[in-house]
N, C-alpha and C positions, 0 to 999 in steps of 0.2 A: 135421547132421553126426549121425550114429547113433552111439550109445555102442555100445563092445565090453566083452564080459565083465563083471566085477563093476563097480558103481559107487563111486566115492570121493566121497560127498556133503558139500559146504558148506552150513549151514543159517546163514541171517541172520536174527539176532533173539536177543532175552534174555528174553522172559517165559514164562508158563506154556504159552501155544500152542506155542511153538517148543520147550520141553522135550516137550509131547505129540509132536511132529514127531519129534526125536530119538529117542524111545522106539518110534515105528512104524519108524524107520530101522535102529535095534539090533535089530528083530525080523525086519526084511525079509531074505530068502535073496537078494535083488540087490545088498544092499549090503556091500561088504568093509571100509571106514572111512567114519568120519563125523566131521565137525569143525563146530566151531559158533563163529561169531563176532557179538556178543563173548561171549554166552551169561551163565549166571550161576551162583551156588554151587552149587547142585545138577546142573547140568548138567556141571560139572566134575568131580563125581565119577564120570560116564559116559563122556566123551569130552574130547578136547583143544579146549581153548577159547582163541580168538585175540583179541587186543585188537585193534579195527578201527573206522572209522567206517562202518559197514553202509549208510549212504547216500551213499556216495561211490563212484561207479561206477570210477574209476580206481583207487582202493585196493581193490575187490572184485575187479577184473580181475587186479589184481598179486596178489594173495592165491591166488587160483585158479590162476594159472599157477605160484606158489612152492610151492603144496603138491601141484600134480598133481591136484586136483579135476576130475572130468568131469561133475558134474551139481550144479545150486545150487537150493535150496530158499529161496525169500526170504517170512519171516514177516510182518513188518510193512508197513504201508501207505507209509511216507515212502519207503524203497529203491525201491519200485516208481514212486512219483510222480517221483522223481528221475531215473529212466532206467536202473536196475541191469540191468535184464533185456535192455534194448536193447543196453548196451553188451555185455552177454554173448553175446546172438543174433548181434551182429555180429562179433565173435572166433570164432563157431562151437561157443560152449560151450551145450550144452542147459540150460534153468531152468524153474522152476515159477513162473508168477506173470505178469501179464499187462505187455503195453508201456506205456510212459508214457501214450501217447494211450487206451488203456482205463482206466487208472489215474486218468483224470479224474475218472471217475464218483464215485470217492470223495474227489477231492483239491479239485473245486470244486463246491460244492453248486448253485450257479446252473446250472452245464454240467449238471450231473445233473439238475434240475428242467425244463432247456430240453430235453434229450434226452426225459424222459419225455413231455412234451406233444407234441413233434415226430412221437414213434413211438406215441402213442394208449395210454400204459400209465397204469392208473388210480393217482393220487395225489392229496393235499392241494392244493387251489387255493392259490397263492403269488404273492407278487411279490418282485423282488429289487431291492436297493438299494445305491449307493455313496455316497450323502450322507445324513448324520444327518437334517437336518430334514425333509427330505420323508419318510422313513421314519418319522419321529415323526408326522407329519401322517397318515399311511397308517394307523399303528397305532392312532390314536386314533378311528378311524372303523370300525373292526373289533370284532366281538363277541369275549369273553374266555369260556374260556381260549384264548390264541393261543400259538403257537411262534414263537420267535426262534432262528434259526440261523447262526453264522458259517459264512462260504462255505468257507473254507480247513480245512486239518487242523487239528486241535484235540485230539488226543488225545483222542477221544471226549468231551471235554468241552465243546464249544461249542454244546450246546444248551439253553435256556430254554424249560419251560413256564410261561408268565407267565399268571398267575390273576388279576390285575387290569390295568387300563392303567398303573397306576404302576409295576407290576413290569415290564412290556413297555418301558417308556421307559426305565427302570432298565438294562435288558438292553441295550438298543439304545447308550445313553450308555456302557455298560462296553465294550461291544465295538468302537462305532466311534470314540469318542472318548477313552476311557481305555486303550484297544488291551491289553483283558486276555488276549487270544488274539494280541497281535501282530498281522503282517500278515494273517492270517486273517480278522480282523475288519474289514478294508477293505470287504468287501462281505458284506451280510447278506441272509438270505432269511428272508421272514416268511410263514407258514403256517397256514391252517386248523387247528383242533384235531381231531383224529380220534377218534371214542369207538368204543371196543372193546378186543380183547385183541391183544396182539403175539406175534409168533412169529418166529423167525429161521430162513431157509431159505439153508442153503448149498449152491450147484451147484458142482461140478468140471466145468468148461465146456474144450471143446474147437471152437471155431469154433459151429456150430449143434447139435453132439453134446453132450450134457449127463448128467451124474448127479446127480440131487438127493438129497440125504442126508436122514437122519430128519429132519423137523421139531424145532426144539428151542426152548428158551425161557430167556430169561435173567432174573436178578432185579437190577435196578440199583440199587435202594433199599438205603441201609446196614442198616435195621432191618427186623425181622419185620414182618409183614402190608404188605409195601411203605410202610415210614414211614421218613422221615428224609433225610437227603441223598442226591443221586444219586451212583453211584460208577461204576468201570469194568466192574462186575459182581462180585456176591456169591456167584453160583451157578447152576449151570445144570443142564437135565434134557433127554433125549431117550428117546423120540418124546413130542410134545405131540399129544393128539386134540382140541384146538383147531382143527387143520387135519384137518376131516373129509375124507371122501372127494370130496363136492361141493366144498369149499373148494380141495381140491388140483385137483380137474378144472380149476377156474376159474382157479385160480393158474397151472397151467401153459397154460392156452388165452389167458388174457388179460394177463399179466404176464412169463412166462420165453420162452414163443416169441417176443411182440411185441420183447421186450428184445434176445434173441440175434439176430433178424432184423434190428432197426436197429442193433446193433453192427455187422453185416455190410454192412448198406447205407451206414453211415457209414465205411466202408473200414478197420473194424478187426478184426484177425485177434485174437480174445479167446480167450487159452488160461490157464487157472488158475482160481482160486476166484473166484465171483461171490457176494456174501453180498446176500440181498434181504431186507431187515427189512421186514416187512408187519404191517399193523394188520387182523385180521378184524372187519370193521363189519358192520352190518345188512344193507348193500348189496352185501356181498361183501369179498375181499380188497383191499387198497390199498398201495400202496409207500410206506413210511415214508422209506427211504433205501437205497443203494446202497452197500456196501464192496465193496473190492477183493482181500481177504483172508479167511482163517479168523476167526471171531469169538473171541475170548478173553474169557469162559472156554469159548465152546460147541466150540470146536476138541478140547478134552479130553474131552468126551463123544461126539464124533463119529468120532474115531480108533478108539475102542474098539469102534463100531458096525460096522465094516468087515471082513467075513470075508476079501475079496480084499485081497491087500496093498497098503495106501495107497501106497507107494513106486512100486509099480509102474504104478499108475494114473497117478501124477504123471509119471513118465516117459513114459508112453505119450502125455499131453496134451501136454508138452513138444514131444515128436516130432511131433504132429499125426496119431497113429494111433490115438485112444482110440476104443472103442465100448463104450457104456455096458452093452450086452445081457451082456457077460461078468461083471460086478460082482454079488457076492453079499453081502447084508448080513446082519449077525449077528442072530438074535431077541434079544429082551428089552429091557430100559430100563438106562441108565447116568446118572449123577448125579455133580455136582461141588460140594463144598462150599469155598468160599474161605475161607480164614484170614488176617485182614487185622491188619495193625500197629496198637499203641496210637495213638489220634487220628485214624486214616483214617475218612474221605476229608478231614480237615483236617491240620493239621500234624502230622507222623507222627514215631513214635519208629524210630531206627535203630541197629544194632551190638548188638542183643540177640540172646544166644547161643540157638540152637534146639536142642531135643532132640526126636529121632524115634525111633519104636518100632522094635526091633531088627529084628523081622518082621513081616509085613503078612498078613491072611488073604487066602484064594483070593478071587480078583475086586477086589482093592483094591489101588490105587496110589497114591503120593503125587507131585506135579509141583510144582516150583520156578518161583516166579515174581519176585518182589523179594528175592532171596537174594544172598551173595556168600561167597567163601571167603576166610577169612584165611589169612595167611603158616603159621599154627600148624596148618591143615587145619580149624579150626572154623568151620562153617557160620552166619552170621548173618543177621538180618534186613537189608535195604538198600531197602524200597520199601514200598508201601502194602497191594498184595497180596502177602503174603508166599508162601504155600503153598496148595495145594488138593489135598483128598482126594478121588479118583476111586473110583468102584465101580460094578460092573455087577451085575445079576440078572434074573432072570425077569421079574421084575415092579418097577415103581418103588419100590414099598413095599419089597422085598426089597433093591434097592439103596440108599434110604436108610438103612434099619436098617443095612447094612454100612457105609457110609459114617461114620455118626452114632457108630459104636461105636468107630471109629478116632480121630476128631477128639480125645477128651480124652486121649489116648496123645501127642499132639504139643504139645510147650511152649515157649512163649517169652513174654517179659515183653510184657503189653498184649493179646495175642492176644484177637480176638472174631470172632465169625462169626454168622452167620443159623442159625436153628434149624426155618426153616419152607422149605427149598427144595424146591421140586415142590408145593407145598401146592394150587395151583388141580389140578393134575391128579390129586394124590391126593383131591381132594375128587370130582372127576369120575369116579374109580375107586371112590368109596362108602367110601374107606379113612378118610376125615376126616370 
């Protein structure tokens, strides 16, 4: 079904990624109205937020019909894996995001590894297990460090890099016996540890046609210098030059093209975001994992990198008419500094009042993630990663200076953040 006239968009999700997508919609000349389900406290200041189980295809379809929405953007992975796009497509409603068959690339790490092996996509050697004892016996014979992954969806937390055999065995027992990730740990993937530097590659895919957005880099550890516990991401920047022209050439030829051809060969009409996490190793780029949606916080630095309207791109992909040659990227660099709640990534504080600056400098924006709006209108903390300060500049150094000048103006009890986002690139640039 081709959309006529302006779009009435429904965005599914509630994080910083979805707030970034909302801002793109509000800037778009294609969009007449935008709603979010369920949204967060900051999004509620800019658009109508509707309470809904976004992973329930029947509820989503009902909401679309009640609101008259004619285009849906699915932010997180759970609704995609649940078949929300399948239900919308069957009803003739265009949606941005892959069908459930394609979403298995993220929903099952075992499926994903098998896909890579079959289509000769370079990745870490691995074995998959559904029983604890064979998994324990296998891991005892492998060198460390070694990577233990819950096969199912675990909100980005189901991966353990074990530096000793004892840690590896404990991780397996936690996943398969104690069920710390529920049914997602019924199956585990054990894979070799890859040495190198990671990069996030976001592709906007329409069959075998694709747009590669500027390579970005996330910062997972909670502390400066990549210390402390893993998180959902404490900040990101784009572009990163760890993806050199030669790495990019090999990435396209050895990873992207075989992946998209493989999807087609397996009967999947893949339309939406394909996030390829890569490790740049001494022998070339290798896939760490696939995700089937924009990364969070990477999305927040990639939307500002598009000079072409992102909503137009997403609509064209949903309708199967996208051509990447028409897309223009914006020069410069973008960074996001995540402001986290007290205690994050452990037991977090909630309900603390947030004070935001009355005005923001040019090139700086604030996206909400873990916030909610009280009945009195006050926005308060409601999650681990509370807010993100996003800044664009001619260089990464300029973008970082702009972002970090605003960070101290945002106030809530227990707020903490990393002071070194982008440090690897700043070193490569000769700034640090």
